[in-house]
N, C-alpha and C positions, 0 to 999 in steps of 0.2 A: 176265220170263224164267223158264221152268220149271226145276226142279232138274235134270231129265234133260238139258236142253240145256246147263246150266252144267257138269255133270259130263262131258258129251261134249266140250265146249270145253276144259276143263282136261285131259282125257285127250289130246286132239289136241295141246295145247300141250306137254305132257310128252313125247309122242312126237317132236314137232318138236325139242325141246331135246336129247333123246337123239341124234337124227340129227345135229343141229348139232355136238354134242360129238364124235361119230365122225368127221365131216368135218374138224373142226379138228385132231383127232389125226392124220388122214391128211395134212393140210396140213403139220403140223409134221414128220412123218416124212419127207416128200418135199421139205423146204425146200431142200435142195441138189441135188435131182435136176434135171439139165438138161432143159428143155422142159416141166417140170411146171407146169400152170396151177392155182393155188390155187382152191379152191371155197368157196362159202358156201351156207348153207341159209336159204331164205326161207319161213317158215310163217306169219308175222304177217299177210300179205295173205290167206292162206287162212282165218285166224280171222275177219277182218273181212268176208269174202265167202265163206260156206260153199259156194256154188256153184262157187267157183274151184278146187276140188280140194284136194289135200293139199300137204305141203311140197314145195318145188322146190329142186333143187341147181343153183346158178348160178355162173358165174365170179366170183371175188372180185377186182374191179378194183382196189380199194385195196391189197390184198396184192400184186397184180401190180406195182403202181408201186413198192412197197417192196422187191421182190425182185430188182432189178437188181444190177449189180456193186457189191459193198460194202454192199448193202442187206439182206443176210440177217439182220443183227441187228435192223433195223427190221421186217422181215417176221415174225421170231420174236416180237418185242415185240407186234406187232399181233395175232398168233394167240393169244398167251398172254393178252392183255387180253380178247379175244373168249371164250376158254375160261373165264376168271374170271367174266365177265358171264353166260355161259350157266349156270355152276354156281350163281350167286346167284339167277338167275331160277328154276331148278329147285327149289332149297331153299325159296324163297318160296312157290311153288305147293304144295309138299309140306306146309309149315307151315299154309297155308290149308286144305288138305284135312284135316289132323289136327284143326284147330280146328272145322271143320264136323262131323267125326265125333264129337268130344267133345260138341258141342251136341246132336247127334242122340241120342247115348247118354244124356245127361241127360234129354232129353225122353222117351225110351223108359222110363227108370227112374223116371219121374215125379218127378224132382228129388231122389230119394233116393240117397245115396252110401254 
């Protein structure tokens, strides 16, 4: 896999994670809104199949099950765990990018610090 395609994939993953964070925030903000359907972002399938397009926003059926009467605490818990997972994935990608840049900087400087 070429470096260009790796950076494009990482960029697409970061964009998908940012969109996921925005959708989760919207889900949390509308948790008690009657008739609101929680959403989720699927971009992993787009990463596996580049011809499949970009991230898609879909109904979050698991959150919908938890959001019935008395289920707002369960729905909130689900959304918060999704938010934490998204943040960890984003941080991991950023750390990987930083390591790759440090290696490239070392190569460019011919190993001199």
